[in-house]
N, C-alpha and C positions, 0 to 999 in steps of 0.2 A: 709135226709139222704145223705150223700156223698157217691158217687161210688169210690171205690178204683181205683187208675190210677197210671200208670207209669208216673214219673215226668222227669227222666233223665236216659240216657243210656251212658255207657262208656266201651272202651276195652282197655287191656294193649297190645300193638302191639309187644313188646318184654320185655326181663327181666330189669326190673328197668326203662323202658321206661316211658315217661309222658303218662297219659291217654288220650285216644282220644275221643271226643265225638261224638255220632251218634244219629241221629234221628230214626234209626232203625237198627236192627241186625235180623240174622237168627241164630236159634239154632237148632243142629243136635243131634240125639241119640249118646250117647257114648262120644261126644266131648265137646257138649256146645255150646258156643258163637262163631260163625265163625269169624276167624281174631284175636281172643284173643290168646295171648300167651300161656295162661294156658290151651287152648283146645288142644294144641299141646304136651304141657309139660307131661301130666298125662291123657291120654284117658281111659275112662271106669271108672274114679274116682267118688267119691261122691260130688266133688265141681265143676261140670260142669258150673252152673251159680250162681252167688253170687247175694244177694239182700239186701238192707237196707231201712229202714224207714225214711222218711225226719222228722218226728215228733222227732226223737232222736237227730237231728243236735244241737237244741238249748240247750239239756242237756249236750251234749258232749262239745260243746262250753264254757258252763259255768264251766264244770270239768276241762277244760283246760286253763281256764282264757282268752279266746278269746271272741271278740264280736260276731264272726260267723265263720261257718266253710263251706268249698265248697265240693260238692260230690267227686271231684277228689282226695281229701285228703285220703278218706277211701279205693280207689282202689277196688269198688264193680262194679259189671256190670250194675245193675239197682236199681235205687232208686224209692221207691213206696210211696204213701200217702194215709191214710185212710183204711188201713187193718194192724192188728198186725200180725207180721211175725212168732213168736215163736210158736203159735198154729198150723202153717202149717208143723211143723216137722212130719214126718210120713204120711202126706197126700198129695193128689194131688190138683193141683190149676192150673187154665187156666190164661194165660196172652197172650192177642192177639190171634195168630193161635197156639201157642204151649201150651202143656200140660206138667207141670212140678211136681216133688215130692220133698218135703222138705226132706233133709237128716240130718240137724243138724244145729247147731248154727255156724255162720260165725265168729269163735273166732279170735278177733284182734291180730296181730303179732307184733314182735318188730319193724317192720317199722312204726307202728303208732307212735312210740317214735320219730322217725325221721320227720314224716310228721306233727305231731301235737305238738311236743315239748316233754321234759321229762315228763313222767307220762301219754303220750297219750295212750297207750296200756291199762294202768289201767283206764283212764277215759271213755273208751269205754267198759268196763267190763259189759256184759249183754245187750250191745247195738249194738253189731257188726254186727247184721243181720241174714241172713240165706243162707245155701248152699243148692242147689237143683241139680236133675238130670233130663234129658229131656226124657220124655215119648212118647210125639208125637212131632215132628219137626214143625217148623213154624217160620214166622216172628214176632218180636215184636217191637211195635213202641212206640215213646213217646206218651201219650195220651190214650193208650190201657188200658182197664179195667182190673182189677185183679179179678178173681172170685175163691173163695174158694169152696170146696166141689165139684169140676167138675169131 
């Protein structure tokens, strides 16, 4: 059995800025990912951390007529492998030192049509990932395990 893991981490340093790759980030209660533009934009919201499953990349690529897609295109903070994210809505889970709680689906926005081409938003329908809030702050690193029912 594969242990669910963090494969990739990125932050958005500013409005419409290119995603910056990170080996680790710190997440804080109420604001989410330190250094991410969205953490300053809407403190206390339900979209403090965004996650997406790498297993969905091939489906999204096929849906958009591409050979492959890269994580930066989706503008999520964390890419995970080996765990289904949808069942985490309304539940707590641990990634690295942090305890998060899934708040809802990370619904694709019109920006996905820009990043993936016409129909990109539709191609991601049901595959956009998860939004979460921070319950316990801490560091999250590439390679950290993801533990449901934490």
